[in-house]
Each structure stands twice: as structure tokens, then as C-alpha cells.
TIDRENMI-633538 format. One record per residue: residue number from 1; chain; x, y, z of N, C-alpha, C, O in turn. Coordinates in steps of 0.1 Angstrom, whole numbers, padded with zeros to 4 digits, always signed. Atoms other than C-alpha are relative to their C-alpha. Layout:
<atoms>
<atom loro="NUM" roti="A" n_X="X" n_Y="Y" n_Z="Z" ca_X="X" ca_Y="Y" ca_Z="Z" c_X="X" c_Y="Y" c_Z="Z" o_X="X" o_Y="Y" o_Z="Z"/>
...
</atoms>
This chain:
<atoms>
<atom loro="1" roti="A" n_X="-0007" n_Y="+0011" n_Z="+0000" ca_X="-0107" ca_Y="+0015" ca_Z="+0027" c_X="+0007" c_Y="-0003" c_Z="-0011" o_X="+0002" o_Y="-0002" o_Z="-0022"/>
<atom loro="2" roti="A" n_X="-0005" n_Y="+0009" n_Z="+0015" ca_X="-0080" ca_Y="-0003" ca_Z="+0003" c_X="-0001" c_Y="-0011" c_Z="+0000" o_X="-0001" o_Y="-0018" o_Z="+0010"/>
<atom loro="3" roti="A" n_X="-0009" n_Y="+0014" n_Z="-0002" ca_X="-0073" ca_Y="-0033" ca_Z="-0008" c_X="+0003" c_Y="-0003" c_Z="-0013" o_X="-0001" o_Y="+0003" o_Z="-0023"/>
<atom loro="4" roti="A" n_X="-0009" n_Y="+0005" n_Z="+0009" ca_X="-0054" ca_Y="-0054" ca_Z="-0030" c_X="-0006" c_Y="-0011" c_Z="-0007" o_X="-0011" o_Y="-0020" o_Z="-0001"/>
<atom loro="5" roti="A" n_X="+0004" n_Y="+0009" n_Z="+0008" ca_X="-0064" ca_Y="-0073" ca_Z="-0059" c_X="+0011" c_Y="-0007" c_Z="-0012" o_X="+0017" o_Y="-0003" o_Z="-0022"/>
<atom loro="6" roti="A" n_X="-0007" n_Y="+0004" n_Z="+0015" ca_X="-0045" ca_Y="-0095" ca_Z="-0079" c_X="-0010" c_Y="-0006" c_Z="-0008" o_X="-0021" o_Y="-0012" o_Z="-0005"/>
<atom loro="7" roti="A" n_X="+0006" n_Y="-0011" n_Z="+0015" ca_X="-0057" ca_Y="-0089" ca_Z="-0112" c_X="+0008" c_Y="-0011" c_Z="-0010" o_X="+0020" o_Y="-0011" o_Z="-0010"/>
<atom loro="8" roti="A" n_X="+0001" n_Y="+0006" n_Z="+0018" ca_X="-0058" ca_Y="-0113" ca_Z="-0147" c_X="-0008" c_Y="+0014" c_Z="-0010" o_X="-0020" o_Y="+0014" o_Z="-0012"/>
<atom loro="9" roti="A" n_X="+0011" n_Y="-0005" n_Z="+0010" ca_X="-0069" ca_Y="-0084" ca_Z="-0171" c_X="-0008" c_Y="-0006" c_Z="-0009" o_X="-0019" o_Y="-0003" o_Z="-0012"/>
<atom loro="10" roti="A" n_X="+0009" n_Y="+0011" n_Z="+0012" ca_X="-0078" ca_Y="-0112" ca_Z="-0195" c_X="-0012" c_Y="-0011" c_Z="+0005" o_X="-0018" o_Y="-0020" o_Z="-0001"/>
<atom loro="11" roti="A" n_X="+0008" n_Y="+0011" n_Z="-0007" ca_X="-0096" ca_Y="-0128" ca_Z="-0166" c_X="-0016" c_Y="+0006" c_Z="-0002" o_X="-0016" o_Y="+0019" o_Z="-0003"/>
<atom loro="12" roti="A" n_X="+0013" n_Y="-0006" n_Z="+0002" ca_X="-0138" ca_Y="-0122" ca_Z="-0171" c_X="-0002" c_Y="+0004" c_Z="+0019" o_X="-0005" o_Y="+0014" o_Z="+0025"/>
<atom loro="13" roti="A" n_X="+0001" n_Y="-0002" n_Z="-0012" ca_X="-0137" ca_Y="-0130" ca_Z="-0137" c_X="+0005" c_Y="+0006" c_Z="+0014" o_X="+0000" o_Y="+0006" o_Z="+0025"/>
<atom loro="14" roti="A" n_X="-0013" n_Y="-0011" n_Z="-0006" ca_X="-0107" ca_Y="-0107" ca_Z="-0123" c_X="-0009" c_Y="+0012" c_Z="-0006" o_X="-0012" o_Y="+0020" o_Z="+0003"/>
<atom loro="15" roti="A" n_X="+0006" n_Y="-0016" n_Z="-0002" ca_X="-0126" ca_Y="-0078" ca_Z="-0139" c_X="-0010" c_Y="+0001" c_Z="+0003" o_X="-0015" o_Y="+0012" o_Z="+0007"/>
<atom loro="16" roti="A" n_X="+0019" n_Y="-0003" n_Z="-0009" ca_X="-0162" ca_Y="-0085" ca_Z="-0127" c_X="+0006" c_Y="+0004" c_Z="+0012" o_X="+0000" o_Y="+0014" o_Z="+0016"/>
<atom loro="17" roti="A" n_X="-0001" n_Y="+0000" n_Z="-0014" ca_X="-0144" ca_Y="-0085" ca_Z="-0092" c_X="+0006" c_Y="+0013" c_Z="-0001" o_X="+0004" o_Y="+0019" o_Z="+0009"/>
<atom loro="18" roti="A" n_X="-0007" n_Y="-0016" n_Z="-0001" ca_X="-0126" ca_Y="-0052" ca_Z="-0100" c_X="-0015" c_Y="+0008" c_Z="-0004" o_X="-0020" o_Y="+0016" o_Z="+0003"/>
<atom loro="19" roti="A" n_X="+0012" n_Y="-0010" n_Z="+0002" ca_X="-0156" ca_Y="-0037" ca_Z="-0113" c_X="-0009" c_Y="+0001" c_Z="+0017" o_X="-0009" o_Y="+0010" o_Z="+0025"/>
<atom loro="20" roti="A" n_X="+0003" n_Y="-0003" n_Z="-0018" ca_X="-0173" ca_Y="-0047" ca_Z="-0080" c_X="+0001" c_Y="+0009" c_Z="+0009" o_X="-0007" o_Y="+0016" o_Z="+0015"/>
<atom loro="21" roti="A" n_X="-0009" n_Y="-0011" n_Z="-0011" ca_X="-0150" ca_Y="-0029" ca_Z="-0058" c_X="-0004" c_Y="+0012" c_Z="-0004" o_X="-0009" o_Y="+0020" o_Z="+0003"/>
<atom loro="22" roti="A" n_X="-0003" n_Y="-0022" n_Z="+0004" ca_X="-0148" ca_Y="+0005" ca_Z="-0078" c_X="-0012" c_Y="+0004" c_Z="+0003" o_X="-0013" o_Y="+0015" o_Z="+0007"/>
<atom loro="23" roti="A" n_X="+0010" n_Y="-0003" n_Z="+0004" ca_X="-0187" ca_Y="+0000" ca_Z="-0080" c_X="-0002" c_Y="+0007" c_Z="+0013" o_X="-0009" o_Y="+0017" o_Z="+0013"/>
<atom loro="24" roti="A" n_X="-0001" n_Y="+0001" n_Z="-0016" ca_X="-0184" ca_Y="+0002" ca_Z="-0041" c_X="+0008" c_Y="+0011" c_Z="+0006" o_X="+0007" o_Y="+0014" o_Z="+0018"/>
<atom loro="25" roti="A" n_X="-0009" n_Y="-0015" n_Z="-0002" ca_X="-0158" ca_Y="+0034" ca_Z="-0043" c_X="+0011" c_Y="-0011" c_Z="+0010" o_X="+0016" o_Y="-0005" o_Z="+0019"/>
<atom loro="26" roti="A" n_X="-0011" n_Y="+0006" n_Z="-0006" ca_X="-0133" ca_Y="+0008" ca_Z="-0028" c_X="+0015" c_Y="+0003" c_Z="-0008" o_X="+0018" o_Y="-0002" o_Z="-0019"/>
<atom loro="27" roti="A" n_X="-0010" n_Y="-0002" n_Z="+0005" ca_X="-0098" ca_Y="+0022" ca_Z="-0034" c_X="+0008" c_Y="-0015" c_Z="-0002" o_X="+0008" o_Y="-0022" o_Z="+0008"/>
<atom loro="28" roti="A" n_X="-0003" n_Y="+0010" n_Z="+0004" ca_X="-0080" ca_Y="-0008" ca_Z="-0051" c_X="+0016" c_Y="+0002" c_Z="-0005" o_X="+0020" o_Y="+0011" o_Z="-0012"/>
<atom loro="29" roti="A" n_X="-0016" n_Y="+0000" n_Z="-0002" ca_X="-0042" ca_Y="-0013" ca_Z="-0049" c_X="+0000" c_Y="-0016" c_Z="-0012" o_X="-0002" o_Y="-0027" o_Z="-0007"/>
<atom loro="30" roti="A" n_X="-0003" n_Y="+0014" n_Z="+0011" ca_X="-0037" ca_Y="-0041" ca_Z="-0084" c_X="+0012" c_Y="-0001" c_Z="-0006" o_X="+0019" o_Y="+0007" o_Z="-0011"/>
<atom loro="31" roti="A" n_X="-0012" n_Y="+0005" n_Z="+0003" ca_X="-0013" ca_Y="-0064" ca_Z="-0090" c_X="-0003" c_Y="-0008" c_Z="-0006" o_X="-0008" o_Y="-0018" o_Z="-0001"/>
<atom loro="32" roti="A" n_X="+0001" n_Y="+0007" n_Z="+0010" ca_X="-0013" ca_Y="-0077" ca_Z="-0122" c_X="+0013" c_Y="-0009" c_Z="+0002" o_X="+0024" o_Y="-0005" o_Z="+0000"/>
<atom loro="33" roti="A" n_X="-0010" n_Y="+0007" n_Z="-0002" ca_X="+0005" ca_Y="-0108" ca_Z="-0112" c_X="+0006" c_Y="-0009" c_Z="-0009" o_X="+0015" o_Y="-0017" o_Z="-0006"/>
<atom loro="34" roti="A" n_X="-0009" n_Y="+0007" n_Z="+0011" ca_X="+0015" ca_Y="-0124" ca_Z="-0143" c_X="+0011" c_Y="+0009" c_Z="-0006" o_X="+0020" o_Y="+0004" o_Z="-0012"/>
<atom loro="35" roti="A" n_X="-0013" n_Y="-0008" n_Z="+0003" ca_X="+0037" ca_Y="-0092" ca_Z="-0151" c_X="+0012" c_Y="+0002" c_Z="+0015" o_X="+0024" o_Y="+0005" o_Z="+0015"/>
<atom loro="36" roti="A" n_X="-0009" n_Y="-0005" n_Z="-0013" ca_X="+0048" ca_Y="-0089" ca_Z="-0111" c_X="-0003" c_Y="-0013" c_Z="+0011" o_X="-0010" o_Y="-0013" o_Z="+0022"/>
<atom loro="37" roti="A" n_X="+0008" n_Y="+0012" n_Z="-0010" ca_X="+0045" ca_Y="-0126" ca_Z="-0098" c_X="+0005" c_Y="-0001" c_Z="+0017" o_X="+0016" o_Y="+0001" o_Z="+0022"/>
<atom loro="38" roti="A" n_X="-0009" n_Y="+0000" n_Z="-0014" ca_X="+0044" ca_Y="-0131" ca_Z="-0060" c_X="+0007" c_Y="-0010" c_Z="+0004" o_X="+0005" o_Y="-0021" o_Z="-0001"/>
<atom loro="39" roti="A" n_X="-0009" n_Y="+0004" n_Z="-0004" ca_X="+0069" ca_Y="-0144" ca_Z="-0042" c_X="-0004" c_Y="-0014" c_Z="+0007" o_X="-0015" o_Y="-0014" o_Z="+0011"/>
<atom loro="40" roti="A" n_X="+0005" n_Y="+0008" n_Z="-0007" ca_X="+0067" ca_Y="-0179" ca_Z="-0025" c_X="-0004" c_Y="+0006" c_Z="+0013" o_X="-0015" o_Y="+0001" o_Z="+0017"/>
<atom loro="41" roti="A" n_X="+0006" n_Y="-0003" n_Z="-0012" ca_X="+0063" ca_Y="-0161" ca_Z="+0008" c_X="-0013" c_Y="+0010" c_Z="+0005" o_X="-0018" o_Y="+0011" o_Z="+0015"/>
<atom loro="42" roti="A" n_X="+0014" n_Y="-0007" n_Z="+0002" ca_X="+0035" ca_Y="-0139" ca_Z="-0005" c_X="-0008" c_Y="-0013" c_Z="+0003" o_X="-0013" o_Y="-0015" o_Z="+0014"/>
<atom loro="43" roti="A" n_X="+0007" n_Y="+0012" n_Z="-0004" ca_X="+0021" ca_Y="-0172" ca_Z="-0013" c_X="-0008" c_Y="-0008" c_Z="+0013" o_X="-0019" o_Y="-0013" o_Z="+0017"/>
<atom loro="44" roti="A" n_X="+0005" n_Y="+0007" n_Z="-0011" ca_X="+0022" ca_Y="-0186" ca_Z="+0016" c_X="-0008" c_Y="+0007" c_Z="+0009" o_X="-0016" o_Y="+0001" o_Z="+0017"/>
<atom loro="45" roti="A" n_X="+0008" n_Y="-0015" n_Z="-0011" ca_X="+0007" ca_Y="-0156" ca_Z="+0035" c_X="-0014" c_Y="+0003" c_Z="-0006" o_X="-0024" o_Y="+0006" o_Z="+0000"/>
<atom loro="46" roti="A" n_X="+0015" n_Y="-0001" n_Z="+0004" ca_X="-0021" ca_Y="-0154" ca_Z="+0011" c_X="-0007" c_Y="-0013" c_Z="-0001" o_X="-0020" o_Y="-0012" o_Z="-0002"/>
<atom loro="47" roti="A" n_X="+0009" n_Y="+0010" n_Z="-0005" ca_X="-0031" ca_Y="-0190" ca_Z="+0017" c_X="-0001" c_Y="-0003" c_Z="+0016" o_X="-0008" o_Y="-0013" o_Z="+0020"/>
<atom loro="48" roti="A" n_X="+0003" n_Y="+0000" n_Z="-0012" ca_X="-0029" ca_Y="-0185" ca_Z="+0053" c_X="-0013" c_Y="+0012" c_Z="+0004" o_X="-0022" o_Y="+0010" o_Z="+0012"/>
<atom loro="49" roti="A" n_X="+0011" n_Y="-0009" n_Z="+0000" ca_X="-0052" ca_Y="-0155" ca_Z="+0051" c_X="-0009" c_Y="-0007" c_Z="-0007" o_X="-0018" o_Y="-0008" o_Z="+0002"/>
<atom loro="50" roti="A" n_X="+0007" n_Y="+0005" n_Z="+0000" ca_X="-0074" ca_Y="-0175" ca_Z="+0031" c_X="-0005" c_Y="-0012" c_Z="+0007" o_X="-0017" o_Y="-0016" o_Z="+0011"/>
<atom loro="51" roti="A" n_X="+0005" n_Y="+0012" n_Z="-0013" ca_X="-0075" ca_Y="-0202" ca_Z="+0052" c_X="+0002" c_Y="-0015" c_Z="-0011" o_X="-0005" o_Y="-0025" o_Z="-0008"/>
<atom loro="52" roti="A" n_X="-0002" n_Y="+0012" n_Z="+0009" ca_X="-0064" ca_Y="-0230" ca_Z="+0023" c_X="+0015" c_Y="-0008" c_Z="+0000" o_X="+0026" o_Y="-0006" o_Z="+0004"/>
<atom loro="53" roti="A" n_X="-0017" n_Y="+0004" n_Z="+0003" ca_X="-0036" ca_Y="-0251" ca_Z="+0013" c_X="+0003" c_Y="+0004" c_Z="-0015" o_X="-0005" o_Y="+0011" o_Z="-0021"/>
<atom loro="54" roti="A" n_X="-0002" n_Y="-0003" n_Z="+0011" ca_X="-0019" ca_Y="-0247" ca_Z="-0019" c_X="-0008" c_Y="-0006" c_Z="-0009" o_X="-0013" o_Y="+0001" o_Z="-0018"/>
<atom loro="55" roti="A" n_X="+0007" n_Y="+0005" n_Z="+0013" ca_X="-0037" ca_Y="-0270" ca_Z="-0040" c_X="-0013" c_Y="+0005" c_Z="-0004" o_X="-0019" o_Y="+0003" o_Z="-0014"/>
<atom loro="56" roti="A" n_X="+0015" n_Y="-0008" n_Z="+0004" ca_X="-0070" ca_Y="-0247" ca_Z="-0036" c_X="+0006" c_Y="+0018" c_Z="-0007" o_X="+0000" o_Y="+0029" o_Z="-0008"/>
<atom loro="57" roti="A" n_X="-0008" n_Y="-0013" n_Z="+0008" ca_X="-0047" ca_Y="-0219" ca_Z="-0053" c_X="+0002" c_Y="-0002" c_Z="-0017" o_X="-0002" o_Y="+0006" o_Z="-0026"/>
<atom loro="58" roti="A" n_X="-0002" n_Y="+0003" n_Z="+0012" ca_X="-0036" ca_Y="-0238" ca_Z="-0084" c_X="-0015" c_Y="-0004" c_Z="-0010" o_X="-0025" o_Y="-0012" o_Z="-0009"/>
<atom loro="59" roti="A" n_X="+0008" n_Y="+0004" n_Z="+0012" ca_X="-0053" ca_Y="-0237" ca_Z="-0115" c_X="+0001" c_Y="-0013" c_Z="-0006" o_X="+0010" o_Y="-0012" o_Z="-0015"/>
<atom loro="60" roti="A" n_X="-0005" n_Y="+0010" n_Z="+0008" ca_X="-0054" ca_Y="-0273" ca_Z="-0127" c_X="-0004" c_Y="+0001" c_Z="-0014" o_X="+0005" o_Y="-0004" o_Z="-0021"/>
<atom loro="61" roti="A" n_X="+0002" n_Y="-0002" n_Z="+0012" ca_X="-0070" ca_Y="-0265" ca_Z="-0158" c_X="+0007" c_Y="+0004" c_Z="-0010" o_X="+0004" o_Y="+0002" o_Z="-0022"/>
<atom loro="62" roti="A" n_X="-0010" n_Y="-0005" n_Z="+0007" ca_X="-0041" ca_Y="-0248" ca_Z="-0169" c_X="+0007" c_Y="-0010" c_Z="-0007" o_X="+0007" o_Y="-0020" o_Z="-0001"/>
<atom loro="63" roti="A" n_X="-0004" n_Y="+0010" n_Z="+0008" ca_X="-0023" ca_Y="-0268" ca_Z="-0199" c_X="+0014" c_Y="-0001" c_Z="+0010" o_X="+0018" o_Y="-0012" o_Z="+0014"/>
<atom loro="64" roti="A" n_X="-0012" n_Y="+0005" n_Z="-0012" ca_X="+0010" ca_Y="-0259" ca_Z="-0174" c_X="+0001" c_Y="-0012" c_Z="+0011" o_X="+0010" o_Y="-0019" o_Z="+0013"/>
<atom loro="65" roti="A" n_X="+0001" n_Y="+0011" n_Z="-0010" ca_X="-0003" ca_Y="-0281" ca_Z="-0148" c_X="+0002" c_Y="-0011" c_Z="-0004" o_X="+0008" o_Y="-0017" o_Z="+0004"/>
<atom loro="66" roti="A" n_X="-0002" n_Y="+0009" n_Z="+0006" ca_X="-0003" ca_Y="-0307" ca_Z="-0169" c_X="+0010" c_Y="-0006" c_Z="-0004" o_X="+0011" o_Y="-0018" o_Z="-0002"/>
<atom loro="67" roti="A" n_X="-0010" n_Y="-0003" n_Z="+0007" ca_X="+0025" ca_Y="-0303" ca_Z="-0188" c_X="+0013" c_Y="-0003" c_Z="+0009" o_X="+0023" o_Y="-0008" o_Z="+0005"/>
<atom loro="68" roti="A" n_X="-0009" n_Y="+0006" n_Z="-0011" ca_X="+0045" ca_Y="-0308" ca_Z="-0153" c_X="-0003" c_Y="-0007" c_Z="+0007" o_X="+0004" o_Y="-0004" o_Z="+0017"/>
<atom loro="69" roti="A" n_X="+0005" n_Y="+0009" n_Z="-0002" ca_X="+0030" ca_Y="-0334" ca_Z="-0143" c_X="-0005" c_Y="+0001" c_Z="+0014" o_X="-0003" o_Y="-0010" o_Z="+0019"/>
<atom loro="70" roti="A" n_X="+0005" n_Y="-0006" n_Z="-0011" ca_X="+0012" ca_Y="-0316" ca_Z="-0108" c_X="-0010" c_Y="-0010" c_Z="+0003" o_X="-0010" o_Y="-0010" o_Z="+0016"/>
<atom loro="71" roti="A" n_X="+0013" n_Y="+0008" n_Z="-0003" ca_X="-0016" ca_Y="-0340" ca_Z="-0104" c_X="+0002" c_Y="-0008" c_Z="+0012" o_X="-0008" o_Y="-0013" o_Z="+0018"/>
<atom loro="72" roti="A" n_X="-0002" n_Y="+0007" n_Z="-0012" ca_X="-0001" ca_Y="-0357" ca_Z="-0075" c_X="+0013" c_Y="+0009" c_Z="+0011" o_X="+0018" o_Y="+0005" o_Z="+0022"/>
<atom loro="73" roti="A" n_X="-0013" n_Y="-0008" n_Z="-0006" ca_X="+0025" ca_Y="-0328" ca_Z="-0064" c_X="-0004" c_Y="+0003" c_Z="+0013" o_X="-0016" o_Y="+0003" o_Z="+0014"/>
<atom loro="74" roti="A" n_X="+0003" n_Y="-0004" n_Z="-0013" ca_X="+0026" ca_Y="-0319" ca_Z="-0025" c_X="+0000" c_Y="+0016" c_Z="-0005" o_X="+0004" o_Y="+0022" o_Z="-0015"/>
<atom loro="75" roti="A" n_X="-0003" n_Y="-0015" n_Z="+0002" ca_X="+0021" ca_Y="-0282" ca_Z="-0017" c_X="+0012" c_Y="+0008" c_Z="+0000" o_X="+0013" o_Y="+0019" o_Z="-0006"/>
<atom loro="76" roti="A" n_X="-0012" n_Y="-0007" n_Z="+0003" ca_X="+0054" ca_Y="-0273" ca_Z="-0014" c_X="+0006" c_Y="+0000" c_Z="-0016" o_X="+0010" o_Y="+0011" o_Z="-0021"/>
<atom loro="77" roti="A" n_X="+0001" n_Y="+0005" n_Z="+0018" ca_X="+0058" ca_Y="-0287" ca_Z="-0053" c_X="-0011" c_Y="+0013" c_Z="-0005" o_X="-0006" o_Y="+0023" o_Z="-0011"/>
<atom loro="78" roti="A" n_X="+0010" n_Y="-0007" n_Z="+0007" ca_X="+0027" ca_Y="-0268" ca_Z="-0064" c_X="+0005" c_Y="+0020" c_Z="+0006" o_X="+0005" o_Y="+0029" o_Z="-0001"/>
<atom loro="79" roti="A" n_X="-0008" n_Y="-0014" n_Z="+0001" ca_X="+0043" ca_Y="-0234" ca_Z="-0044" c_X="+0009" c_Y="+0003" c_Z="-0010" o_X="+0007" o_Y="+0012" o_Z="-0018"/>
<atom loro="80" roti="A" n_X="-0010" n_Y="-0002" n_Z="+0011" ca_X="+0072" ca_Y="-0234" ca_Z="-0065" c_X="-0004" c_Y="-0004" c_Z="-0013" o_X="+0005" o_Y="-0002" o_Z="-0021"/>
<atom loro="81" roti="A" n_X="+0005" n_Y="+0001" n_Z="+0009" ca_X="+0054" ca_Y="-0244" ca_Z="-0092" c_X="-0009" c_Y="+0015" c_Z="-0005" o_X="-0006" o_Y="+0021" o_Z="-0015"/>
<atom loro="82" roti="A" n_X="+0004" n_Y="-0011" n_Z="-0003" ca_X="+0032" ca_Y="-0215" ca_Z="-0086" c_X="+0008" c_Y="+0016" c_Z="-0004" o_X="+0003" o_Y="+0025" o_Z="-0011"/>
<atom loro="83" roti="A" n_X="-0009" n_Y="-0006" n_Z="-0001" ca_X="+0061" ca_Y="-0194" ca_Z="-0084" c_X="+0006" c_Y="+0001" c_Z="-0012" o_X="+0008" o_Y="+0012" o_Z="-0018"/>
<atom loro="84" roti="A" n_X="-0010" n_Y="-0007" n_Z="+0015" ca_X="+0082" ca_Y="-0201" ca_Z="-0117" c_X="-0012" c_Y="+0004" c_Z="-0010" o_X="-0012" o_Y="+0013" o_Z="-0018"/>
<atom loro="85" roti="A" n_X="+0016" n_Y="-0003" n_Z="+0013" ca_X="+0043" ca_Y="-0202" ca_Z="-0137" c_X="-0011" c_Y="+0006" c_Z="+0009" o_X="-0018" o_Y="+0000" o_Z="+0018"/>
<atom loro="86" roti="A" n_X="+0013" n_Y="-0004" n_Z="-0010" ca_X="+0020" ca_Y="-0177" ca_Z="-0121" c_X="-0011" c_Y="+0001" c_Z="-0009" o_X="-0021" o_Y="+0007" o_Z="-0005"/>
<atom loro="87" roti="A" n_X="+0011" n_Y="+0007" n_Z="+0009" ca_X="-0001" ca_Y="-0189" ca_Z="-0151" c_X="-0012" c_Y="-0011" c_Z="+0011" o_X="-0023" o_Y="-0016" o_Z="+0009"/>
<atom loro="88" roti="A" n_X="+0003" n_Y="+0016" n_Z="-0010" ca_X="-0009" ca_Y="-0217" ca_Z="-0122" c_X="-0009" c_Y="+0009" c_Z="+0009" o_X="-0020" o_Y="+0004" o_Z="+0013"/>
<atom loro="89" roti="A" n_X="+0009" n_Y="-0001" n_Z="-0010" ca_X="-0025" ca_Y="-0194" ca_Z="-0098" c_X="-0015" c_Y="+0008" c_Z="-0001" o_X="-0019" o_Y="+0017" o_Z="-0007"/>
<atom loro="90" roti="A" n_X="+0018" n_Y="+0001" n_Z="+0002" ca_X="-0060" ca_Y="-0193" ca_Z="-0094" c_X="-0004" c_Y="+0018" c_Z="+0006" o_X="+0002" o_Y="+0022" o_Z="+0016"/>
<atom loro="91" roti="A" n_X="+0004" n_Y="-0014" n_Z="+0004" ca_X="-0077" ca_Y="-0153" ca_Z="-0097" c_X="-0015" c_Y="-0001" c_Z="+0001" o_X="-0022" o_Y="-0011" o_Z="+0001"/>
<atom loro="92" roti="A" n_X="-0007" n_Y="-0011" n_Z="-0010" ca_X="-0087" ca_Y="-0130" ca_Z="-0084" c_X="+0001" c_Y="+0000" c_Z="+0012" o_X="-0006" o_Y="-0008" o_Z="+0018"/>
<atom loro="93" roti="A" n_X="-0005" n_Y="+0000" n_Z="-0015" ca_X="-0075" ca_Y="-0125" ca_Z="-0052" c_X="-0003" c_Y="+0012" c_Z="+0008" o_X="+0006" o_Y="+0020" o_Z="+0009"/>
<atom loro="94" roti="A" n_X="-0004" n_Y="-0013" n_Z="-0007" ca_X="-0085" ca_Y="-0100" ca_Z="-0030" c_X="+0005" c_Y="-0002" c_Z="+0017" o_X="+0000" o_Y="-0009" o_Z="+0025"/>
<atom loro="95" roti="A" n_X="-0005" n_Y="-0005" n_Z="-0014" ca_X="-0068" ca_Y="-0090" ca_Z="+0002" c_X="-0006" c_Y="+0014" c_Z="+0008" o_X="-0004" o_Y="+0025" o_Z="+0004"/>
<atom loro="96" roti="A" n_X="+0001" n_Y="-0012" n_Z="-0005" ca_X="-0083" ca_Y="-0066" ca_Z="+0029" c_X="+0006" c_Y="+0000" c_Z="+0014" o_X="-0001" o_Y="-0008" o_Z="+0020"/>
<atom loro="97" roti="A" n_X="-0005" n_Y="+0003" n_Z="-0012" ca_X="-0064" ca_Y="-0065" ca_Z="+0062" c_X="+0007" c_Y="-0008" c_Z="-0002" o_X="+0015" o_Y="-0009" o_Z="-0011"/>
<atom loro="98" roti="A" n_X="-0009" n_Y="+0016" n_Z="+0003" ca_X="-0054" ca_Y="-0103" ca_Z="+0069" c_X="-0013" c_Y="-0006" c_Z="-0001" o_X="-0019" o_Y="-0011" o_Z="+0008"/>
<atom loro="99" roti="A" n_X="+0013" n_Y="+0009" n_Z="+0006" ca_X="-0083" ca_Y="-0117" ca_Z="+0052" c_X="-0001" c_Y="-0003" c_Z="-0015" o_X="-0003" o_Y="+0007" o_Z="-0023"/>
<atom loro="100" roti="A" n_X="-0001" n_Y="-0002" n_Z="+0018" ca_X="-0082" ca_Y="-0126" ca_Z="+0016" c_X="-0012" c_Y="-0009" c_Z="-0005" o_X="-0016" o_Y="-0018" o_Z="+0003"/>
<atom loro="101" roti="A" n_X="+0012" n_Y="+0007" n_Z="+0007" ca_X="-0110" ca_Y="-0142" ca_Z="-0006" c_X="+0006" c_Y="-0002" c_Z="-0014" o_X="+0015" o_Y="+0004" o_Z="-0018"/>
<atom loro="102" roti="A" n_X="+0001" n_Y="+0001" n_Z="+0016" ca_X="-0113" ca_Y="-0158" ca_Z="-0043" c_X="-0011" c_Y="+0005" c_Z="+0001" o_X="-0019" o_Y="+0004" o_Z="+0010"/>
<atom loro="103" roti="A" n_X="+0012" n_Y="-0007" n_Z="+0006" ca_X="-0135" ca_Y="-0136" ca_Z="-0062" c_X="-0004" c_Y="-0011" c_Z="-0011" o_X="-0006" o_Y="-0006" o_Z="-0022"/>
<atom loro="104" roti="A" n_X="+0008" n_Y="+0005" n_Z="+0004" ca_X="-0149" ca_Y="-0168" ca_Z="-0077" c_X="-0011" c_Y="-0009" c_Z="+0007" o_X="-0007" o_Y="-0018" o_Z="+0013"/>
<atom loro="105" roti="A" n_X="+0005" n_Y="-0015" n_Z="+0008" ca_X="-0180" ca_Y="-0158" ca_Z="-0079" c_X="+0003" c_Y="+0007" c_Z="+0012" o_X="+0003" o_Y="+0005" o_Z="+0025"/>
<atom loro="106" roti="A" n_X="-0003" n_Y="-0012" n_Z="-0007" ca_X="-0169" ca_Y="-0124" ca_Z="-0072" c_X="-0011" c_Y="+0010" c_Z="+0007" o_X="-0010" o_Y="+0022" o_Z="+0007"/>
<atom loro="107" roti="A" n_X="+0001" n_Y="-0007" n_Z="-0008" ca_X="-0194" ca_Y="-0117" ca_Z="-0049" c_X="+0005" c_Y="-0002" c_Z="+0015" o_X="+0004" o_Y="+0005" o_Z="+0025"/>
<atom loro="108" roti="A" n_X="-0008" n_Y="+0004" n_Z="-0016" ca_X="-0171" ca_Y="-0140" ca_Z="-0024" c_X="+0005" c_Y="+0016" c_Z="+0006" o_X="+0000" o_Y="+0021" o_Z="+0016"/>
<atom loro="109" roti="A" n_X="-0007" n_Y="-0008" n_Z="-0008" ca_X="-0151" ca_Y="-0111" ca_Z="-0017" c_X="-0006" c_Y="+0012" c_Z="+0009" o_X="+0000" o_Y="+0020" o_Z="+0017"/>
<atom loro="110" roti="A" n_X="+0008" n_Y="-0012" n_Z="-0009" ca_X="-0178" ca_Y="-0089" ca_Z="-0002" c_X="-0002" c_Y="-0003" c_Z="+0013" o_X="-0010" o_Y="+0003" o_Z="+0020"/>
<atom loro="111" roti="A" n_X="+0004" n_Y="+0004" n_Z="-0011" ca_X="-0175" ca_Y="-0111" ca_Z="+0028" c_X="+0013" c_Y="+0007" c_Z="+0012" o_X="+0014" o_Y="+0006" o_Z="+0024"/>
<atom loro="112" roti="A" n_X="-0010" n_Y="-0004" n_Z="-0010" ca_X="-0141" ca_Y="-0093" ca_Z="+0039" c_X="+0002" c_Y="+0016" c_Z="+0000" o_X="+0011" o_Y="+0023" o_Z="+0006"/>
<atom loro="113" roti="A" n_X="+0001" n_Y="-0018" n_Z="-0001" ca_X="-0150" ca_Y="-0056" ca_Z="+0033" c_X="-0006" c_Y="+0005" c_Z="+0007" o_X="-0006" o_Y="+0018" o_Z="+0007"/>
</atoms>
């Protein structure tokens, strides 16, 4: 089985999730989303797999969130902000087939493996 991990190596939860997958001998396709930001279409697809609105995927504690005045933004504005500022994307995200989970906590991803 191969899964895709939207990964930020500076994030401890992202590193823990990657290790959890490797410990189970799961082949991981790593997307360092800060270097290779997902398109708006990809984010919409991920949200569909997560079954969540854009507001669930945005990091509200990032300074950029406040700087851009996103507290009252709708999903469309949040998606545009995440595309332009990938640091706003919650991580890690694991995709297996047509299912995705946020790795917060890392064990959440086991539901789709």
C-alpha cells in the first residue's frame, strides 16, 4: 500500500505521523507542501476526502491567519489564502485511496490504512 503524506518536516506531529507509517512498512509518497503547495483543486479534493469544510484545514494560530484578517472569511477566501500561503494548511494530511485523515494525533491516520 502506498499513501501520500502532506508533510512539513519542521512539525513534530508530521514527523511522528511519518514514523508511524514507516514503522508499519507503508510506502509513503511525501509531499512537502511548503515547497510544493497544493492547488486549490487539490485542496478541495482533500477536503472532500476529509469530509470537512475549509475552516477545518486552516491553521488559525499562524500569524499569517491574523495578518490576513481571516477570522470571518468564508471557505472560498480560506482556500485562496491557503493556496497563496501554504503555511496556513493544517498538517499532516495522509491520503490512502479516496480517504484522508489529519494526523492530529498521528494515530488518526490508522483509520484509513
